[in-house]
Structure formats: C-alpha cells, structure tokens
N, C-alpha and C positions, 0 to 999 in steps of 0.2 A: 509626142503624145499619140497614143493609139487612136484609131478611128472609132467613132461612137459604136458602130456595129460590133467591133471586137470587144468593147467593154460590156455590151449588152444592157447597159443601164438606161440608155436614151432611145426614144422612138426614132424611126427612120426620119431623116431630114432635120433632126435636132442636134445641136453641137455645143460643146463646151470648148472654147479655144484657149482657156487659161486666164491669166490675169494680165493687167497692164498697169504700170506705174505712171502716175501723173507727174510730169516734169515741172521744173520751176516756172515755165511759161504757161502751165495749164494744159500742155499737150500730152497726148497718149499715142502709142504706137499700136496700130491694129495688127494683130498677128498675121504673118504671111499666109497661113492656111486659110484664114477668114477672107483676106483680100483676094486670094485666088478663087475661092469658092464663089464669092459674090461679085467678082469682076471689078474690084476697086483698084484704081490705078492712081499714081502720083498726079496731082492736079485736079482730080475729081472733086466735085462738090457733094457734101453729105448734109442731110437734114438732121438736126438734133431736136428731138421732142422730149419733154419731161413731164412726169407725174410725181407729185410730192410723196405719194404713198408707194408707188411701185418702181420708180427710178427713171432711167433714161432709155430712149430708143435712138439708135443711130442707123440711118437708112439712106439709100439713094432717093432723091426727090421723086423720081418716076414711080417708085413703089407707092408712095402716098397718092400720087395722081390716079393710079389705077384703083386704089381703095376708094378715093373720093368719087370716081366715076361710077363705081358699083353702088355707093350710097345714094347718089343722085338718081340712078336708074331705079333703085328700089323705092325711092320717094315718089317717083312718077307713077309707079304701079299702085301705090296706096291712095 
C-alpha cells in the first residue's frame, strides 16, 4: 500500500493500514507497517478502549498515561 503522502488524501501523520480479519479466537493481526511505525512488538501489552458510537481505540498504555497527566495538569490550573 502506498504511503499516505503519495495518495495525497490524508494529512501528515494520519494513516490507513488496511483491514484485519477477526479470527475464530477473536484475534486480529496488526499490519506490519503499523507495528513498525508505533513500535509494537510481540509480547507488548495494548490497551483497548471502546465507545459504542465511534468504535475501538487500540493503543499502548503509556499513551493514555500521557493524556491523563495532561488532563490532571489542566484541572489544577482551573
């Protein structure tokens, strides 16, 4: 799949990695390009969040910790 810059349809830093089929055990394979870009390796723990309207978020737990820290700092300012 061409990089998003070549397609011209997506802003910098935004990606479409394709699709993943859910296996019999409910597992999916994260595309290699996505694993490499986000530093996801075998054995890593991922956080799965869900919103019934908008869907799922799959991220490394440290990303959420950074966001939570920003929220708490903002709350202290108010």
